[in-house]
N, C-alpha and C positions, 0 to 999 in steps of 0.2 A: 215053606218051600216055596209056592206062588211067589210072594215075597222077592224073595233073594233072586229069584230067576227074571225078574222083570227089575230090578234095583244091578244085576248083574248086565242086563241087555242097555240098560242106559249109563250106565258107564264105560261100558262099551262103543257108545256112542258117542258120549263125551270125548271119550279117547280117542275118535276117529277124528272129531273136529279138534283136534288142541293144536297141531299142525298149523291147519287155517288160519284160527286165532293167534300163532306166535308168527306166522308169514307175514299177516296182517300188521302187526306190532312192528315187526321187523319192516317193514315199510314204511310205517309213521315216523319211524326213529332216522330212516335214511332222508325221508323228505325232511322232518324240520333239521337234520343236517346240514344239507342243500338248503334250505330259507337262511338257514346262521350263515352260511357262507357267503350268500348271497346279499341279503341286510344287516348281518351284525355292526360292517362298517359305520350305519346313518344309524341302528337304534345302540350303537356303542361307540362313537365315533372316539376316539386318539385326542387328548388332551394338548391343545395348541403350546407354542414352546413357551416362555413366559418372555421371551425377546426374539419376535418372525423377525424372518429378515424382507430386509425392505426392498420390493420389486421395482424401484423404480433407480436402482443404481445400476448404471453399464457395466458389466463385467468382459474383460477384453480375452484374449483368446491365452492369457500365461493365466489365468483361473484370479489374479489378486482384483480387486475393483480399481475402473478408473477413474472414480470422483469420489474424492473425499468428503465428509460430512461437515457441515459447518461447525461441529464438536471439534471435530478432529484437525480443522484447518484454520481455525477462531473466526472464520468470517464467510460470510456470502458465498455457497456455491456458483463457482462459474458456469456456463455452459460447454459441454462437451462439443465439437467439432469432429466430427469422422473425419479419418486420415482417407486419402484419394486411394482408390481400389483398381484395381486391373479394368474394372469394366468402368473409368471413367472415361471423360469425352478425351478423344486425344486427337483426333485429324479436324478438318473444315467439311467436312459432309455429315459428318457427326454431330457437329454442335450445330451446324448449320438446324436438321433435322429436328433438335430436341428444342430450339430455341423456337420454331413454327409450330413446332407442338403446342405449345404456352401459348402462342399469341392466341386472342378470339378476338374475330371479324365479327364486328357489330352492324357492317353495312358501308354504302356506297354514296356521297356528296357531292354535290359540284360547288364551290365557291372562288369565284372571281373566274371564271372559267376553267380552271382548275381540276381536276377529279382527287379527294382528299376520302383516304379510308379512314373508320373508327375503329381503332384497334385498344381492344384492354382500357374502352373507357377516353379513350384520348384521340386527337384526328392527328392523322400523318399523311404528307405528298409525296411525291416523287422526288429521292435521293434524302428523306429523312433517315434518320437512324432512329430504331426502336429499342431501348436496352429491354434485356430480358435476364434477371434475376438467376444466375444457376445457385448457386446456395448464399449463406450471410456474407463471403468478400468473393467471389466472382460474378460478375456481368457479362455479357457478351453483348455486341449490336449490330443488331440486322439490320442492313438496309434494303430500301424498299426501291428495289432497280426500275420498276415502269407499273404501273397501273392502265390496264385497259380496261376496254368494257366487261368483259366475262372474266377477266383471271388478273392475279396482281402474282407479279414475280421480286420475290426475295432474295437477298446475296447477303453473304458472308467471305471476304476476301474474293476469293475466284472463285467461287461455288455458287452455282444461280439454281432455286427452285422455280417453278411455277403452280401457283393453285389455283383451281375453277374460284369464281365469287357464284357463293348460290343467288338464288332468284334474280340472275339479270340474263 
């Protein structure tokens, strides 16, 4: 009788622990599902396609490709030059600002009593034209209007801009 009583108490204790054990197992299952959701794409990645897409093809807004591959064309691929956009340079102020931003002024020297500027690794004096390439087809010519001791004045058509020279 004593044995059955202790067995009964042991069964009651185990029965009271059963929901806690079940909750721990459920928690582990939820954690495992969460880990699988986070890492499954790395542990078991999808197979790559047999013919992957070419990341170097330019696709236009129409959804078609703008460049044909050499196999489709029968020869080498020509470079694609983008069409002018609404943001392209339209007036002389914008053109001059763009051109001046492309100039690297290296310093000022005196030659034969005249001031020269070292711009983009070449020397220029007053009234010289500096070629500035905007793209493969467009070249703008900026004129040096005046070189003063602490500044230089660039011009394009009727528009001028004055830039201070560093170190003078």
